[in-house]
KOLLOTOR-492928 format. One record per residue (C-alpha): z, x, y; residue in one letter; residue number from 1. Coordinates in Angstrom, 3 decimals. Layout:
N
((Z,X,Y),'A',NUM)
...
//
This chain:
331
((-5.982,-32.925,-12.887),'X',1)
((-7.908,-35.988,-11.734),'X',2)
((-9.564,-37.768,-14.682),'X',3)
((-12.544,-40.093,-14.425),'X',4)
((-12.076,-43.787,-15.170),'X',5)
((-13.340,-44.227,-18.776),'X',6)
((-14.316,-47.818,-17.992),'X',7)
((-16.314,-46.922,-14.898),'X',8)
((-20.031,-47.633,-14.846),'X',9)
((-20.578,-44.465,-12.848),'X',10)
((-21.542,-42.117,-15.670),'X',11)
((-22.392,-39.279,-13.288),'X',12)
((-18.796,-38.788,-12.072),'X',13)
((-17.073,-35.552,-13.230),'X',14)
((-14.075,-35.553,-15.534),'X',15)
((-12.111,-33.418,-13.099),'X',16)
((-12.350,-32.533,-9.463),'X',17)
((-13.723,-28.992,-9.046),'X',18)
((-11.220,-26.331,-8.027),'X',19)
((-13.013,-23.735,-5.947),'X',20)
((-9.916,-21.732,-5.026),'X',21)
((-9.851,-18.048,-5.871),'X',22)
((-8.472,-17.304,-9.333),'X',23)
((-5.211,-15.309,-9.562),'X',24)
((-4.037,-13.384,-12.637),'X',25)
((-0.471,-12.037,-12.553),'X',26)
((0.474,-9.026,-14.680),'X',27)
((4.224,-8.466,-14.828),'X',28)
((7.227,-7.951,-17.076),'X',29)
((9.592,-9.783,-14.746),'X',30)
((11.236,-13.190,-14.696),'X',31)
((10.489,-13.371,-10.962),'X',32)
((7.125,-14.765,-11.983),'X',33)
((8.527,-17.713,-13.920),'X',34)
((7.429,-19.852,-10.969),'X',35)
((4.023,-18.216,-10.708),'X',36)
((2.190,-21.543,-10.487),'X',37)
((4.139,-22.529,-7.372),'X',38)
((3.548,-19.077,-5.879),'X',39)
((-0.193,-19.252,-6.497),'X',40)
((-0.408,-22.770,-5.111),'X',41)
((1.490,-21.786,-1.967),'X',42)
((-0.961,-18.915,-1.421),'X',43)
((-3.960,-21.190,-1.924),'X',44)
((-4.889,-19.527,-5.209),'X',45)
((-5.630,-20.959,-8.652),'X',46)
((-3.330,-19.459,-11.275),'X',47)
((-5.263,-18.177,-14.282),'X',48)
((-2.161,-17.045,-16.118),'X',49)
((0.685,-14.554,-16.298),'X',50)
((0.653,-11.763,-18.865),'X',51)
((3.071,-8.921,-19.711),'X',52)
((1.918,-5.332,-19.381),'X',53)
((1.435,-4.901,-23.116),'X',54)
((-1.091,-7.742,-23.301),'X',55)
((-2.823,-7.164,-19.980),'X',56)
((-5.590,-4.793,-21.142),'X',57)
((-6.952,-7.257,-23.693),'X',58)
((-6.618,-10.174,-21.285),'X',59)
((-8.513,-8.353,-18.541),'X',60)
((-11.369,-7.571,-20.916),'X',61)
((-11.901,-11.258,-21.684),'X',62)
((-10.831,-12.882,-18.398),'X',63)
((-13.549,-14.639,-16.421),'X',64)
((-13.428,-16.142,-12.943),'X',65)
((-10.717,-13.764,-11.766),'X',66)
((-10.798,-12.996,-8.036),'X',67)
((-7.304,-11.546,-7.516),'X',68)
((-4.993,-9.517,-9.764),'X',69)
((-1.334,-9.133,-8.819),'X',70)
((0.127,-6.240,-10.825),'X',71)
((3.848,-5.516,-10.754),'X',72)
((4.544,-1.843,-11.462),'X',73)
((8.018,-1.218,-10.103),'X',74)
((9.208,0.910,-13.029),'X',75)
((7.475,3.777,-14.863),'X',76)
((5.790,2.667,-18.067),'X',77)
((3.435,4.536,-20.421),'X',78)
((0.896,1.700,-20.087),'X',79)
((0.771,1.622,-16.311),'X',80)
((-1.582,4.479,-15.511),'X',81)
((-4.250,3.342,-17.967),'X',82)
((-3.803,-0.279,-16.906),'X',83)
((-4.198,0.428,-13.185),'X',84)
((-7.344,2.467,-13.867),'X',85)
((-8.731,-0.478,-15.868),'X',86)
((-7.888,-2.934,-13.086),'X',87)
((-9.447,-0.693,-10.449),'X',88)
((-12.631,-0.283,-12.508),'X',89)
((-12.981,-4.044,-12.885),'X',90)
((-12.222,-4.500,-9.183),'X',91)
((-15.077,-2.189,-8.194),'X',92)
((-17.508,-3.780,-10.640),'X',93)
((-16.665,-7.383,-9.702),'X',94)
((-15.552,-6.958,-6.066),'X',95)
((-12.148,-8.263,-7.075),'X',96)
((-9.045,-8.062,-4.873),'X',97)
((-6.025,-6.242,-6.318),'X',98)
((-2.412,-6.299,-5.118),'X',99)
((-0.226,-3.557,-6.613),'X',100)
((3.544,-3.918,-6.199),'X',101)
((4.936,-0.429,-6.817),'X',102)
((8.368,1.129,-6.653),'X',103)
((9.109,4.524,-5.164),'X',104)
((9.127,5.971,-8.713),'X',105)
((5.596,4.729,-9.423),'X',106)
((4.094,5.063,-5.941),'X',107)
((2.375,8.427,-6.400),'X',108)
((0.889,7.427,-9.740),'X',109)
((-0.382,4.095,-8.398),'X',110)
((-1.885,5.733,-5.316),'X',111)
((-3.637,8.373,-7.426),'X',112)
((-5.219,5.652,-9.579),'X',113)
((-6.536,3.614,-6.646),'X',114)
((-10.301,3.621,-6.287),'X',115)
((-11.255,0.245,-4.839),'X',116)
((-11.166,-0.251,-1.046),'X',117)
((-10.157,-3.859,-1.756),'X',118)
((-6.840,-2.841,-3.340),'X',119)
((-3.622,-3.430,-1.410),'X',120)
((-0.769,-1.141,-2.476),'X',121)
((2.740,-2.288,-1.542),'X',122)
((5.909,-0.305,-2.235),'X',123)
((9.266,-2.086,-2.518),'X',124)
((7.787,-4.903,-0.409),'X',125)
((9.711,-7.721,1.182),'X',126)
((8.665,-11.362,0.898),'X',127)
((6.576,-11.194,4.066),'X',128)
((4.607,-8.210,2.750),'X',129)
((3.807,-10.017,-0.511),'X',130)
((2.888,-13.193,1.363),'X',131)
((0.527,-11.345,3.693),'X',132)
((-1.167,-9.552,0.786),'X',133)
((-1.686,-12.745,-1.209),'X',134)
((-3.008,-14.624,1.800),'X',135)
((-5.403,-11.782,2.611),'X',136)
((-6.730,-12.048,-0.942),'X',137)
((-6.843,-15.852,-0.818),'X',138)
((-8.754,-15.885,2.474),'X',139)
((-11.066,-13.103,1.398),'X',140)
((-9.854,-10.760,4.142),'X',141)
((-9.508,-7.974,1.570),'X',142)
((-13.048,-8.551,0.281),'X',143)
((-15.835,-7.179,2.504),'X',144)
((-18.573,-9.502,1.199),'X',145)
((-16.587,-12.520,2.358),'X',146)
((-15.403,-11.244,5.701),'X',147)
((-17.744,-13.562,7.591),'X',148)
((-17.041,-16.712,5.617),'X',149)
((-14.450,-17.948,8.098),'X',150)
((-15.229,-20.749,10.512),'X',151)
((-16.075,-19.971,14.116),'X',152)
((-12.548,-20.370,15.383),'X',153)
((-11.405,-17.722,17.831),'X',154)
((-9.779,-14.565,16.538),'X',155)
((-6.564,-15.466,18.340),'X',156)
((-6.351,-18.895,16.726),'X',157)
((-7.153,-17.489,13.319),'X',158)
((-4.494,-14.784,13.604),'X',159)
((-1.956,-17.375,14.717),'X',160)
((-2.831,-19.607,11.783),'X',161)
((-2.585,-16.746,9.309),'X',162)
((0.748,-15.684,10.808),'X',163)
((2.109,-19.172,10.282),'X',164)
((0.824,-19.185,6.695),'X',165)
((2.445,-15.809,6.004),'X',166)
((5.774,-17.133,7.254),'X',167)
((5.429,-20.280,5.152),'X',168)
((4.539,-18.379,1.997),'X',169)
((7.317,-15.845,2.573),'X',170)
((9.801,-18.722,2.657),'X',171)
((8.272,-20.074,-0.540),'X',172)
((8.651,-16.707,-2.283),'X',173)
((12.261,-16.491,-1.159),'X',174)
((12.941,-19.968,-2.520),'X',175)
((11.367,-19.105,-5.898),'X',176)
((13.949,-16.464,-6.728),'X',177)
((17.714,-16.784,-6.784),'X',178)
((18.488,-13.089,-6.945),'X',179)
((18.113,-10.680,-4.029),'X',180)
((15.142,-8.360,-3.994),'X',181)
((15.767,-4.625,-4.437),'X',182)
((17.080,-2.869,-1.347),'X',183)
((14.519,-0.381,-0.046),'X',184)
((15.631,3.256,-0.204),'X',185)
((17.082,4.904,2.880),'X',186)
((14.680,6.944,4.927),'X',187)
((17.032,9.506,6.402),'X',188)
((15.387,12.833,7.045),'X',189)
((17.123,15.777,5.363),'X',190)
((17.368,19.200,6.976),'X',191)
((13.883,19.784,5.681),'X',192)
((11.593,17.056,4.403),'X',193)
((10.796,17.908,0.797),'X',194)
((8.910,16.074,-1.884),'X',195)
((10.762,14.074,-4.495),'X',196)
((11.386,15.702,-7.836),'X',197)
((9.624,14.088,-10.745),'X',198)
((6.363,13.688,-12.590),'X',199)
((4.307,12.943,-9.508),'X',200)
((6.349,14.768,-6.873),'X',201)
((4.725,17.332,-4.646),'X',202)
((4.899,20.894,-5.866),'X',203)
((5.173,24.281,-4.178),'X',204)
((1.861,25.688,-3.074),'X',205)
((-0.395,26.585,-5.980),'X',206)
((-3.388,27.164,-3.739),'X',207)
((-3.796,27.148,-0.005),'X',208)
((-4.466,23.650,1.363),'X',209)
((-6.083,23.897,4.785),'X',210)
((-4.112,27.030,5.600),'X',211)
((-3.742,27.821,9.271),'X',212)
((-5.386,30.961,10.589),'X',213)
((-3.362,33.868,11.905),'X',214)
((-4.191,32.807,15.466),'X',215)
((-2.914,29.292,14.761),'X',216)
((0.355,30.376,13.184),'X',217)
((0.987,32.687,16.111),'X',218)
((0.973,29.703,18.455),'X',219)
((3.113,27.307,16.429),'X',220)
((5.413,27.610,13.423),'X',221)
((6.574,25.174,10.787),'X',222)
((10.152,25.596,12.038),'X',223)
((9.090,24.439,15.505),'X',224)
((7.427,21.349,14.078),'X',225)
((10.427,20.460,11.928),'X',226)
((12.772,21.013,14.867),'X',227)
((10.732,18.465,16.797),'X',228)
((10.979,16.022,13.896),'X',229)
((14.751,16.467,13.664),'X',230)
((15.073,15.964,17.421),'X',231)
((13.155,12.701,17.079),'X',232)
((15.552,11.549,14.352),'X',233)
((18.548,12.234,16.586),'X',234)
((17.552,9.308,18.783),'X',235)
((18.800,6.899,16.122),'X',236)
((22.310,8.391,16.492),'X',237)
((22.501,7.186,20.076),'X',238)
((20.142,4.225,20.367),'X',239)
((18.807,1.549,17.964),'X',240)
((16.429,3.341,15.632),'X',241)
((13.939,0.490,15.389),'X',242)
((13.022,1.006,19.032),'X',243)
((11.247,4.260,18.256),'X',244)
((9.202,3.681,15.110),'X',245)
((6.128,5.896,15.312),'X',246)
((5.143,6.485,11.682),'X',247)
((1.661,7.864,12.292),'X',248)
((2.963,10.626,14.564),'X',249)
((5.884,11.479,12.282),'X',250)
((3.594,11.712,9.244),'X',251)
((1.091,13.895,11.058),'X',252)
((3.857,16.225,12.228),'X',253)
((5.234,16.475,8.692),'X',254)
((1.745,17.239,7.365),'X',255)
((1.289,19.894,10.041),'X',256)
((4.559,21.577,9.032),'X',257)
((3.487,21.470,5.379),'X',258)
((0.097,22.954,6.294),'X',259)
((1.747,25.847,8.125),'X',260)
((3.995,26.397,5.089),'X',261)
((0.972,26.081,2.773),'X',262)
((2.818,23.347,0.871),'X',263)
((1.580,20.182,-0.809),'X',264)
((2.742,16.713,0.262),'X',265)
((2.811,13.729,-2.083),'X',266)
((2.356,10.145,-0.975),'X',267)
((5.991,9.266,-1.687),'X',268)
((7.214,12.235,0.346),'X',269)
((4.975,11.259,3.252),'X',270)
((6.323,7.701,3.136),'X',271)
((9.854,9.080,3.392),'X',272)
((8.793,11.306,6.294),'X',273)
((7.491,8.285,8.189),'X',274)
((11.027,6.825,8.502),'X',275)
((9.689,3.286,7.992),'X',276)
((9.578,1.072,4.877),'X',277)
((7.091,2.461,2.343),'X',278)
((4.695,-0.492,2.494),'X',279)
((4.390,0.019,6.268),'X',280)
((3.877,3.734,5.706),'X',281)
((1.116,3.040,3.182),'X',282)
((-0.737,0.946,5.739),'X',283)
((-0.568,3.839,8.195),'X',284)
((-1.758,6.315,5.554),'X',285)
((-4.785,4.103,4.973),'X',286)
((-5.394,3.878,8.738),'X',287)
((-5.133,7.647,9.166),'X',288)
((-7.458,8.134,6.191),'X',289)
((-9.997,5.656,7.578),'X',290)
((-9.947,7.522,10.893),'X',291)
((-10.527,10.831,9.046),'X',292)
((-7.256,12.286,10.361),'X',293)
((-5.811,12.824,6.887),'X',294)
((-7.474,13.391,3.518),'X',295)
((-6.772,12.672,-0.138),'X',296)
((-6.830,15.919,-2.094),'X',297)
((-6.627,16.095,-5.864),'X',298)
((-4.324,18.512,-7.618),'X',299)
((-6.724,20.819,-9.490),'X',300)
((-4.113,21.277,-12.224),'X',301)
((-3.216,17.607,-12.748),'X',302)
((-5.767,14.861,-12.202),'X',303)
((-3.006,12.269,-12.025),'X',304)
((-1.579,13.721,-8.817),'X',305)
((-2.994,13.156,-5.333),'X',306)
((-1.813,15.019,-2.283),'X',307)
((-2.233,14.049,1.361),'X',308)
((-3.258,16.719,3.869),'X',309)
((-4.265,16.893,7.494),'X',310)
((-7.985,17.084,8.119),'X',311)
((-8.973,20.398,9.674),'X',312)
((-9.994,18.825,12.997),'X',313)
((-6.729,16.870,13.234),'X',314)
((-4.697,20.002,12.497),'X',315)
((-6.566,21.905,15.190),'X',316)
((-5.906,19.162,17.740),'X',317)
((-2.198,19.033,16.869),'X',318)
((-1.853,22.785,17.258),'X',319)
((-3.644,22.617,20.601),'X',320)
((-1.231,19.841,21.646),'X',321)
((1.728,22.060,20.779),'X',322)
((0.291,24.813,22.938),'X',323)
((-0.483,22.478,25.834),'X',324)
((2.951,20.840,25.735),'X',325)
((4.970,24.032,25.261),'X',326)
((5.719,24.547,28.945),'X',327)
((7.108,21.014,29.187),'X',328)
((9.207,21.313,26.024),'X',329)
((10.557,24.746,26.962),'X',330)
((12.442,23.505,30.049),'X',331)
//
């Protein structure tokens, strides 16, 4: 803090230089955030404090000047659901950016609680993912009312600059922790992609979700779709798997198979079906949702659970593609 000279004759000078950086509040029960001040500074944010989950609700009610909340929710906790709902409500009211760091066990719950379009949900993220999310919040890229605050530099130059900042902050995050970050779960496809078992896992069909008509099911079956998915996975047995990442297509095929089976698909299951890290899959789910290709559908029996389903138009187009491509795939 820069203090004014008490012997100065300039009585109009401030006691401290103003800090107009966005304010960051970190909510976490994790020693990783012992160096939170350095992390905030590297991201260009002003640290407002770090609070454990048990004290977060009261702190959020009285916190002022908060622009970004970073909430760590890797492990299930009875407080999490209520806390995320509170954070999301404040985010909508105050146009605040939120970064949720979830684990695969808390992914479905966190996704179901999301309401603000300014929230970034990351699952088992690496340092680069966290860096990009914090920089997006710091630059206002996650906040629509500030999207045009940037200078008139070209888009290419701005993207290059942000890329360099992401790399720099990722190195800073890596240097702030001595222990390795959790290894993301494997994304091998089983004989049939099924939802995880657990409190927020997808369930067998309780009611038809976008069921295909008799004419549709006559032209394509769930077994055919899953055979195509398994054939796509076989490529990794012969060639480097990272050459063929196509998460949007894999997720849409999995949703089509589930639709034909009249089954429900949870967010965590869809991330596994994508065969890419969950944070990448979440970005694609948001993209597909924004393009109206997939839809969020609430479980009528449990308001805490959200399913993902193909939009009717997207399902119709996929089925038409199967019919149009059949003669090529049959030879």
